C-alpha positions in Angstrom: 96.2 80.3 139.6 92.6 79.1 139.6 90.6 78.4 136.4 88.6 81.5 136.9 91.8 83.5 137.5 93.3 82.1 134.3 90.1 83.0 132.4 90.2 86.6 133.7 93.9 86.9 132.8 93.2 85.6 129.3 90.4 88.1 128.8 92.6 91.0 130.1 95.5 89.9 127.8 93.2 89.7 124.8 91.9 93.2 125.5 95.4 94.6 126.1 96.6 93.1 122.8 93.6 94.7 121.0 94.4 98.1 122.5 98.0 97.7 121.5 97.0 96.9 117.9 94.7 99.9 117.7 96.9 102.5 119.3 98.5 104.9 118.6 96.8 106.4 115.6 99.0 108.4 113.3 97.7 111.8 112.2 97.8 111.0 108.5 96.3 108.3 106.2 95.9 104.7 107.3 96.4 101.8 104.9 95.8 98.1 105.3 98.3 95.8 103.6 97.3 92.1 103.6 99.6 89.2 102.7 97.4 86.5 101.3 98.2 82.8 101.9 97.4 79.6 103.7 97.7 80.0 107.5 100.0 77.2 108.8 101.7 76.7 105.5 104.6 79.2 105.4 107.3 78.7 102.8 105.0 77.6 100.1 104.6 79.5 96.8 100.9 80.2 97.5 101.9 81.9 100.7 104.6 84.2 99.3 102.3 87.2 100.0 102.8 86.4 103.7 106.5 86.3 103.2 106.4 89.8 101.7 104.5 91.0 104.8 107.2 89.5 107.0 109.9 91.4 105.1 107.8 94.6 105.2 107.5 94.2 109.0 111.2 93.8 109.3 111.9 96.8 107.1 109.5 98.9 109.3 110.9 97.7 112.6 107.7 95.9 113.7 108.7 92.3 113.2 108.3 91.6 116.9 105.0 93.4 117.1 102.6 90.9 115.5 99.6 90.4 117.7 96.7 88.0 117.1 93.4 89.7 116.7 90.4 87.4 117.2 88.0 90.0 115.7 89.4 89.5 112.2 91.1 86.1 112.8 94.5 87.5 111.7 97.9 88.5 112.9 98.2 92.3 112.9 101.1 94.8 113.3 100.9 98.6 113.1 103.8 100.5 111.6 104.3 104.3 111.0 105.2 105.5 107.5 105.9 109.2 107.7 102.6 110.7 108.8 100.7 107.6 107.6 100.1 104.4 109.4 100.2 100.9 107.9 98.1 98.0 109.3 99.9 94.8 108.3 97.7 91.8 108.2 98.3 88.0 107.8 95.1 86.1 107.8 94.8 83.1 110.1 92.6 81.3 107.6 93.0 79.3 104.5 93.5 81.1 101.2 89.9 80.7 100.0 88.6 82.4 103.1 91.3 85.2 103.4 88.7 87.8 102.3 86.8 87.4 105.6 89.8 88.5 107.6 90.6 91.3 105.2 87.0 92.6 105.2 86.7 92.4 109.0 90.0 94.3 109.4 88.9 96.9 106.9 85.7 97.4 108.8 87.5 97.5 112.2 89.9 100.2 111.0 87.3 102.1 109.0 89.0 101.6 105.6 87.5 101.5 102.1 88.5 98.9 99.5 90.8 101.5 97.8 92.8 101.7 101.0 93.4 98.0 101.2 96.5 96.5 99.4 96.6 92.8 98.6 99.9 91.0 98.2 99.6 87.6 96.5 101.3 85.0 94.3 100.9 85.1 90.5 101.2 82.0 88.4 101.4 83.9 85.1 104.6 85.8 86.0 108.0 84.1 86.4 109.6 84.0 89.8 111.4 87.3 90.4 108.8 89.4 88.5 106.5 91.9 90.3 103.5 93.9 89.1 101.3 96.4 90.9 97.7 96.1 89.6 95.1 98.7 90.5 91.9 96.8 90.9 90.2 94.6 88.4 89.2 90.9 88.3 90.6 88.1 90.4 92.2 86.5 87.4 91.5 83.0 88.8 93.1 83.7 92.2 90.9 82.3 94.9 92.3 84.5 97.7 91.7 87.6 95.6 88.2 86.3 94.7 87.4 85.9 98.4 88.5 89.5 99.1 86.4 90.9 96.2 83.4 89.0 97.5 83.8 89.9 101.1 84.6 93.6 100.5 82.0 93.8 97.7 84.5 95.6 95.6 87.3 95.0 93.1 89.1 98.3 93.7 91.9 97.0 95.9 95.4 97.6 94.6 97.3 94.3 94.4 101.0 93.5 94.4 101.4 90.3 92.3 104.5 88.3 93.0 105.4 85.9 90.3 105.9 82.2 91.1 105.9 80.8 87.6 103.5 78.4 85.9 104.5 74.7 85.4 104.3 73.3 81.9 101.6 70.8 82.6 98.2 72.0 83.9 98.0 68.9 86.1 101.0 70.1 88.0 99.6 73.5 88.9 98.1 72.5 92.3 101.3 70.7 93.5 103.4 73.6 92.3 101.3 76.3 94.1 101.1 74.4 97.3 104.7 73.2 97.2 107.7 74.9 98.8 110.3 76.9 96.9 113.2 74.8 95.6 116.7 75.5 96.9 117.5 77.4 93.7 114.3 79.5 94.0 115.0 80.2 97.7 118.2 82.0 96.6 116.1 84.4 94.6 113.7 85.2 97.4 115.6 87.7 99.6 116.2 90.3 96.8 112.6 89.6 95.6 111.1 90.3 99.0 113.2 93.5 99.3 112.0 94.8 95.9 108.4 93.9 96.8 108.7 95.9 100.0 110.3 98.8 98.1 107.5 98.8 95.5 104.8 98.8 98.1 106.3 101.5 100.3 107.0 103.8 97.4 103.4 103.5 96.1 101.9 104.0 99.5 104.1 107.0 100.3 103.1 108.6 97.0 99.4 108.1 97.6 99.7 109.3 101.2 101.2 112.6 99.9 98.4 113.0 97.5 100.3 112.0 94.3 98.9 109.7 91.7 101.5 106.9 91.2 101.3 104.7 88.2 100.7 101.0 88.5 
C-alpha cells in the first residue's frame, strides 16, 4: 500500500474508532468514570485507579473494547449499566496532567463535573481500605488537583483506594511510584472487586434518582 493509501486508511480507522466509542447511546443517564494514574506505568501504587478501571471493564464485559481517542488523549470504553451508560476512561498522560484528558472527555460527552467519577490512590488510607468522597479538595493529590483545575470544579465524586503511607516522609515518592509488593498483590484482586462493587452500586442508585450516601 502506498504512503497516501496508508494515510487514508489511518484516518478512516481513527474516525471509525471514534464512532465506535460514541455509539450507541443508552436512553438513560451517562456517567464518566476516570481511573487516574501515570500512563505507561501500570502496576504501581499511583496507578491503582487504572487497575480499578480494568476490573470495572472486565465486570461489565468491555475489557476488549478499549479504544484510543486522540481528542482527549485517553483510552475509552463504553459500557451499559441498566438504562445508563458508563464512559470508562484511562488517561494517556502523566498523573499531573490527567485532568486535561478528563475535562476533554467530559466536554466531548456533554457531562458536568457531578457526572464525573475519579478513582485514585490514597496515601492516608491503608491498603485494602476504600472510601467514596463526594467532592471537596484535592487533599494533596496531584491528579485530583489537575482535574479540579481543568474542570473548574471540585464537585466530582471520588473513589479513594488506600495504598498506605510509609513511616518516613522521604520514602513517600518511592512508595507511590513503586510497584505493589508480592504480599500486597495478594490483596489486590478482592480489593479491585470491592472497588468495582462500590462504584457500580453508587452509580446505579444515582441513575435511579436515589441519593446514596458517601
